C-alpha positions in Angstrom: -1.1 -1.1 -14.9 0.6 2.3 -15.0 2.1 3.9 -11.9 -0.9 6.3 -11.8 -3.4 3.5 -12.0 -1.6 1.6 -9.2 -1.5 4.7 -7.0 -5.2 5.4 -7.6 -6.2 1.8 -6.7 -3.9 1.9 -3.7 -5.3 5.2 -2.5 -8.8 3.7 -2.6 -7.6 0.8 -0.5 -5.9 3.1 2.0 -8.9 5.3 2.2 -11.2 2.4 3.0 -8.8 0.6 5.4 -7.4 3.6 7.3 -10.3 6.0 7.0 -8.3 8.8 5.5 -9.5 11.1 2.8 -8.2 10.2 -0.7 -6.9 13.8 -1.3 -4.6 13.4 1.8 -2.9 10.4 0.4 0.5 11.2 -1.1 3.4 9.2 -2.3 5.3 10.1 0.9 2.6 9.1 3.3 4.1 6.7 5.9 1.9 3.9 7.1 3.3 3.8 10.7 4.0 7.4 11.5 1.2 9.1 9.4 -1.6 6.5 9.8 -0.6 5.0 13.2 -0.8 1.6 11.6 0.4 -1.2 14.0 1.9 -4.5 12.9 -1.6 -6.2 12.7 -2.9 -3.4 10.5 0.1 -3.7 8.2 -0.2 -7.5 7.9 -3.9 -7.2 7.0 -3.1 -4.4 4.6 -0.4 -6.5 2.8 -2.9 -9.4 2.5 -5.4 -7.0 0.9 -2.7 -5.7 -1.5 -1.9 -9.3 -2.5 -5.6 -9.9 -3.3 -6.2 -6.6 -5.0 -3.1 -6.6 -7.2 -2.5 -10.4 -7.6 1.1 -10.1 -6.4 2.7 -12.1 -3.7 4.6 -10.0 -1.2 7.0 -12.0 1.0 7.3 -10.9 4.6 10.8 -9.6 4.3 9.7 -7.4 1.4 6.5 -6.3 3.2 8.7 -5.0 6.0 10.4 -2.6 3.5 7.1 -1.1 2.4 7.0 2.0 4.7 5.5 4.6 2.3 2.8 4.7 -0.4 5.5 5.1 -3.1 7.3 2.0 -1.8 4.1 0.0 -2.4 3.5 1.6 -5.9 7.1 0.8 -6.9 6.9 -2.8 -5.6 3.6 -3.5 -7.4 4.8 -1.9 -10.6 7.9 -4.1 -10.5 6.1 -7.3 -9.6 2.8 -7.1 -11.4 1.9 -10.0 -13.7 
């Protein structure tokens, strides 16, 4: 997948999970400060990412995923 394809798929997931309009999702969107996601929200989100992208995200790596671009970069680097 290209970076744009990853971003678009990720934006759809974020839109559905966090009830935010797709056009408000930017690479710099922060999950905790901009979306008020708590630790449970983030764990569920990471599990959904693993299912959607077929990439395993270890807990220590998941903690580093603070912004949308962090997730895009991680998926791009670890996609199969």
